[in-house]
C-alpha positions in Angstrom: 3.2 5.4 -3.8 2.8 1.8 -2.5 2.2 -1.6 -4.3 -1.4 -2.2 -5.9 -2.9 -4.4 -4.4 -5.3 -6.8 -5.5 -8.5 -8.0 -3.4 -9.1 -10.9 -5.5 -6.2 -12.4 -4.5 -7.2 -12.1 -0.6 -10.6 -13.7 -1.4 -9.2 -16.3 -2.8 -7.3 -16.5 1.2 -10.9 -16.7 2.1 -12.9 -19.2 0.1 -15.6 -21.0 1.2 -15.7 -24.1 3.6 -15.1 -27.2 1.9 -18.8 -27.9 3.6 -20.6 -24.6 2.3 -22.9 -24.6 -0.8 -21.2 -25.9 -4.3 -20.1 -22.4 -6.0 -20.8 -21.3 -9.3 -19.6 -24.9 -11.7 -15.9 -24.6 -12.9 -16.3 -24.5 -17.1 -18.8 -21.1 -16.5 -15.9 -18.9 -15.8 -16.9 -16.0 -13.4 -17.9 -12.2 -14.2 -15.4 -9.6 -13.2 -16.1 -6.6 -11.4 -13.4 -4.6 -11.2 -13.3 -2.1 -8.5 -10.4 0.7 -8.5 -9.5 2.5 -5.0 -7.7 5.5 -5.7 -6.0 6.9 -2.2 -3.7 9.5 -0.7 -2.1 9.0 2.3 1.2 10.3 4.2 2.5 10.2 7.6 2.1 13.1 9.5 2.1 14.5 13.1 -0.4 14.9 15.0 -0.8 16.5 18.5 -0.6 12.4 19.5 1.4 9.6 18.1 -2.5 7.2 19.2 -3.7 9.8 16.3 -1.2 9.2 13.3 -3.4 7.1 11.0 -2.3 3.5 10.2 -0.5 3.2 6.6 -3.4 1.7 5.7 -6.7 3.2 7.0 -9.7 3.1 4.5 -7.4 0.3 2.1 -7.8 -2.0 4.8 -11.8 -1.6 5.4 -11.7 -1.9 1.2 -10.2 -5.2 1.2 -12.6 -6.8 3.8 -15.1 -5.6 2.0 -13.8 -7.2 -1.0 -13.4 -10.6 0.3 -17.1 -9.9 2.2 -18.2 -10.0 -1.5 -16.6 -12.7 -2.9 -18.2 -14.8 -0.3 -21.6 -14.3 -2.2 -20.2 -14.1 -5.2 -18.2 -16.9 -5.2 -21.9 -18.5 -5.5 -23.0 -16.4 -8.4 -20.7 -16.5 -10.7 -19.5 -13.1 -9.6 -15.6 -12.2 -9.0 -14.5 -9.0 -7.2 -11.4 -7.1 -8.0 -9.6 -3.8 -6.1 -7.1 -2.2 -8.0 -5.3 0.5 -5.3 -3.1 3.2 -6.2 -1.8 5.1 -3.3 -0.7 9.2 -4.2 1.2 11.7 -2.3 -0.8 14.7 -1.2 -0.4 17.1 -3.8 0.0 14.3 -6.6 -1.6 14.4 -9.7 -4.8 12.6 -10.0 -6.1 13.3 -13.2 -3.6 10.7 -15.0 -4.4 7.4 -12.2 -8.1 7.8 -12.2 -8.1 7.8 -16.8 -5.6 5.0 -16.7 -8.0 3.0 -14.1 -11.2 3.9 -17.1 -8.5 3.0 -19.7 -7.6 -0.2 -17.9 -11.0 -1.1 -17.7 -12.3 -0.3 -14.1 -16.1 0.6 -13.2 -15.9 2.1 -10.2 -14.0 4.3 -8.7 -13.7 4.1 -4.9 -11.7 7.2 -3.6 -10.3 8.7 -0.5 -9.1 12.1 -1.7 -9.7 15.8 -0.8 -12.2 17.3 -2.1 -11.2 19.4 -4.9 -9.3 15.6 -6.1 -12.2 14.2 -5.6 -14.6 16.0 -7.5 -11.6 16.0 -10.4 -12.0 11.9 -11.0 -15.9 12.5 -10.5 -15.4 15.0 -13.7 -12.8 12.0 -15.6 -15.5 9.5 -14.3 -18.6 11.3 -16.0 -17.6 11.1 -19.1 -17.8 7.3 -19.7 -21.2 7.3 -17.0 -18.1 6.1 -14.1 -19.6 6.1 -10.8 -17.3 7.2 -8.1 -17.6 6.7 -4.7 -16.9 9.0 -2.2 -15.6 7.4 0.8 -13.0 10.3 2.1 -14.3 13.9 2.2 -16.7 15.6 3.9 -17.0 18.6 2.6 -20.7 19.7 2.1 -19.8 21.7 -0.8 -19.8 18.2 -2.8 -23.0 17.4 -1.7 -24.3 20.8 -2.7 -23.3 23.6 -5.2 -20.3 21.2 -6.5 -22.7 17.9 -6.6 -21.8 15.3 -9.4 -24.8 12.9 -10.9 -21.9 10.0 -11.0 -20.8 11.0 -7.6 -22.0 9.2 -4.6 -21.0 9.5 -0.8 -20.3 7.1 2.1 -18.6 9.5 3.6 -20.5 11.4 5.6 -21.1 15.1 5.6 -19.5 18.1 7.8 -22.8 19.0 8.0 -23.8 15.6 9.6 -21.7 14.9 11.7 -21.9 18.5 13.8 -25.8 18.1 13.1 -25.2 14.8 15.4 -22.9 16.6 17.9 -25.5 19.3 18.3 -28.8 16.8 18.4 -26.7 14.9 21.7 -25.7 18.6 23.2 -29.6 19.3 22.9 -30.8 16.6 24.0 -28.4 16.9 27.0 -30.2 20.4 27.3 -26.4 21.5 27.6 -27.6 24.5 24.9 -25.0 27.7 25.3 -21.5 26.6 23.5 -18.2 28.3 23.6 -16.7 27.7 20.4 -13.0 28.4 19.9 -11.3 27.3 16.2 -8.2 26.9 13.9 -7.4 29.7 11.3 -6.6 26.7 8.3 -9.5 26.2 5.6 -10.5 22.6 8.0 -11.2 24.4 11.0 -13.0 27.2 9.5 -15.1 24.8 7.5 -16.0 22.8 10.5 -16.9 25.7 12.9 -19.0 27.3 10.1 -21.2 23.6 10.0 -21.3 24.0 13.9 -22.3 27.6 13.5 -25.1 26.8 11.6 -26.1 23.0 13.3 -26.8 26.1 16.4 -28.4 27.5 14.7 -30.6 24.2 12.7 -31.3 22.8 16.5 -31.4 25.8 18.9 -28.0 25.8 20.4 -26.2 29.8 21.6 -23.1 30.1 20.2 -21.7 32.5 23.2 -18.5 33.2 22.2 -16.0 32.2 19.9 -11.9 32.4 19.6 -9.3 31.4 17.0 -5.9 30.1 18.1 -3.1 30.7 15.7 -1.5 28.5 14.5 2.3 29.7 15.9 4.1 26.4 14.3 7.0 24.7 16.3 7.8 21.7 18.1 5.0 19.5 18.9 6.8 17.8 21.6 9.8 18.9 23.2 10.8 18.3 26.9 8.7 21.4 28.3 6.1 21.1 26.1 3.6 19.8 28.1 4.1 22.5 31.2 4.2 25.4 28.5 0.5 24.0 27.5 -0.3 23.9 30.5 0.6 27.5 31.8 -1.1 28.2 28.2 -4.5 27.1 27.1 -6.4 28.0 30.5 -5.3 31.5 29.9 -6.0 31.6 26.5 -9.8 30.2 27.7 -10.0 32.6 30.3 -12.4 35.3 28.7 -14.4 33.6 26.6 -18.3 33.4 28.6 -20.2 31.2 30.8 -20.7 28.3 28.7 -22.3 24.6 29.3 -19.9 23.0 26.6 -16.9 24.3 24.7 -16.5 23.7 21.3 -13.6 22.7 19.6 -13.3 23.0 15.5 -9.3 21.8 14.8 -9.4 19.6 11.9 -5.4 20.4 11.4 -4.5 18.8 14.5 -2.6 22.5 16.3 -3.9 22.8 19.4 -7.2 20.5 19.7 -5.9 17.9 21.5 -4.2 19.5 24.2 -7.5 21.4 25.1 -9.6 18.6 27.0 -8.9 18.7 30.9 -6.9 21.9 30.8 -9.8 24.7 30.4 -10.1 27.8 32.4 -13.6 26.4 33.9 -14.2 22.4 34.3 -16.3 22.4 30.7 -16.7 19.0 28.5 -15.0 19.3 25.8 -16.9 18.3 22.2 -15.9 18.9 18.3 -12.9 17.5 16.2 -11.6 16.7 20.4 -13.3 15.7 23.7 -16.6 13.7 22.5 -16.2 13.3 18.7 -18.5 12.1 15.9 -17.8 9.7 13.3 -19.6 7.4 11.1 -17.9 4.9 12.8 -15.5 3.8 15.9 -12.6 1.4 17.4 -15.3 0.6 20.3 -18.7 0.2 18.3 -20.0 -3.2 18.7 -23.3 -2.9 18.6 -25.8 -4.1 16.4 -23.7 -6.7 15.6 -20.3 -4.5 15.2 -18.6 -7.3 17.1 -18.5 -9.3 14.1 -17.7 -6.8 11.8 -14.9 -5.8 14.2 -13.2 -9.2 14.6 -12.8 -10.1 11.7 -11.6 -6.5 10.5 -9.0 -7.2 13.4 -8.0 -10.6 11.9 -7.4 -9.1 8.7 -5.7 -5.5 9.1 -4.2 -6.2 12.8 -5.8 -3.4 14.5 -9.5 -1.9 15.1 -11.3 -0.4 12.6 -11.7 3.0 11.9 -14.4 5.3 10.1 -12.6 5.7 6.8 -12.0 2.0 7.2 -16.1 1.6 7.7 -16.1 4.6 4.8 -14.7 2.4 2.2 -15.8 -0.8 3.1 -19.1 0.5 2.9 -18.7 1.7 -0.5 -17.0 -2.0 -1.5 -20.0 -3.4 -0.5 -23.0 -1.4 -2.0 -21.4 -2.4 -5.6 -21.7 -6.0 -4.2 -24.4 -5.9 -3.4 -26.7 -4.4 -5.9 -24.4 -7.1 -8.5 -26.0 -9.7 -5.6 -29.4 -8.2 -6.1 -29.5 -7.9 -10.2 -27.7 -11.1 -10.3 -26.1 -9.3 -12.5 -21.8 -7.7 -13.8 -23.6 -5.0 -16.0 -22.4 -1.5 -14.9 -25.3 -0.3 -16.0 -27.5 -2.4 -14.1 -25.5 -1.9 -10.8 -25.7 2.3 -11.1 -29.6 2.3 -11.9 -30.4 -0.9 -8.9 -28.4 1.6 -6.7 -29.8 4.4 -7.3 -33.4 3.1 -7.4 -35.5 2.9 -4.3 -35.3 -0.6 -4.0 -31.4 -0.2 -3.0 -30.3 -0.8 0.6 -27.2 -1.5 2.5 -26.4 -2.9 6.4 -23.9 -1.7 7.9 -24.1 -2.8 11.1 -25.7 0.4 12.5 -29.1 -0.8 13.5 -30.8 -0.2 10.5 -30.0 -0.6 6.9 -29.0 2.2 4.9 -29.7 4.2 1.9 -28.5 7.1 -0.1 -30.4 10.4 -0.8 -32.2 11.0 -4.4 -30.6 14.6 -4.2 -27.0 14.9 -3.7 -26.1 10.8 -3.4 -25.1 11.2 0.0 -26.0 7.9 2.5 -28.0 8.1 5.2 -26.3 6.9 8.3 -26.3 7.4 12.2 -23.4 9.1 13.3 -21.6 7.9 16.3 -20.4 9.8 19.1 -17.1 9.1 21.3 -14.6 9.7 23.4 -11.1 7.9 22.8 -12.2 4.4 24.0 -15.7 4.8 24.3 -19.2 5.0 21.5 -21.3 7.3 24.3 -24.2 7.9 22.0 -26.2 7.3 18.2 -27.1 10.7 16.5 -30.2 10.8 15.5 -31.1 11.3 18.8 -35.0 10.5 20.4 -37.6 13.2 19.9 -35.8 14.2 16.6 -38.4 13.8 13.7 -38.8 13.9 10.2 -41.0 12.9 7.9 -39.2 11.1 5.7 -36.8 9.3 7.8 -34.9 10.7 10.9 -31.8 10.0 9.4 -33.0 13.2 6.7 -32.6 15.4 10.6 -28.7 15.1 9.3 -27.0 16.7 7.0 -28.4 18.9 4.9 -32.4 18.1 3.8 -33.8 18.1 0.3 -35.4 21.5 1.0 -32.5 22.9 1.8 -29.6 21.3 -0.7 -27.7 23.3 -3.6 -27.2 20.5 -5.5 -28.3 20.4 -9.3 -27.2 17.5 -10.6 -26.8 19.5 -14.0 -23.1 20.6 -13.2 
């Protein structure tokens, strides 16, 4: 387990300049907002060493948000603290969640599996504590397994695949072949991709499953074998405009681009990918947060960093707007019609009141550049074009009576 990180200490290191407006009077004790961050991390192999998540993935975004919250909070007598517990996958999350609440934590941000996220949400629900899901993309957390106290700054799989599908349809690449892995995440991504095809008029013309045979991911003969095997595996797919890859488990997806049997673009979990953020994004003021993040973390910002940053900033924005640190007042404001958060994506973002998913654009990019952002031009909605991404209110299976 990593040592806990205190955001308050980081914030003090980034105190306002001497010529900034005076902070709250010294005799007035700052009101504390204590945020817990409960996450799992284990250094795992990826097909490319460039894809191994950094040890502070997500956490670096939360730390930066604490600094940002305290920059504003210092003028309002508010102090934000981040208390972190990092577990290995499979470790029990219930005990540290209960301990956080017993220690007076007022909000919990999570980067956990779907099942662990639900466990934390249910424990926090006993005290009415808000949980911000900054990691799990599973659609069921916004559907049949939704919770009234669980808000999502991570996009759903449906939002990711809808964003990708809109771009492919905008390009008029309508016929898609799909190759998917056999693990649960792969199958869920493939199912979401099929729903997006139905939703926007794409056609899955062929489908194959790549079996995980195990074995070494890096051997002297690896590239030669891959170069021969992948094209042959894809040879019998029907004619298609785009090859979609569903490989969240990192078994084969990175091998597919440039090794297809016929020359076709690749998209999905490899090639053109969808995310809430991209390390190369600098539009809409993104260069500012990228620079600050790089100064703080020593690397570029990734999607989970942005999702955790947004979760912590949601709390700070609500505290600032309400001029209160009362959790009930902050929760009411976040869930109200007047709340919005700016997140360097060209528009202010709001929560959907039917499943508490944060509306947000989806960035589509390759390894080194942003290609586009969805929703795409021409995809309209009677309330918000952002609601063309993911499950809309008439289709939701969420009931907050859970």
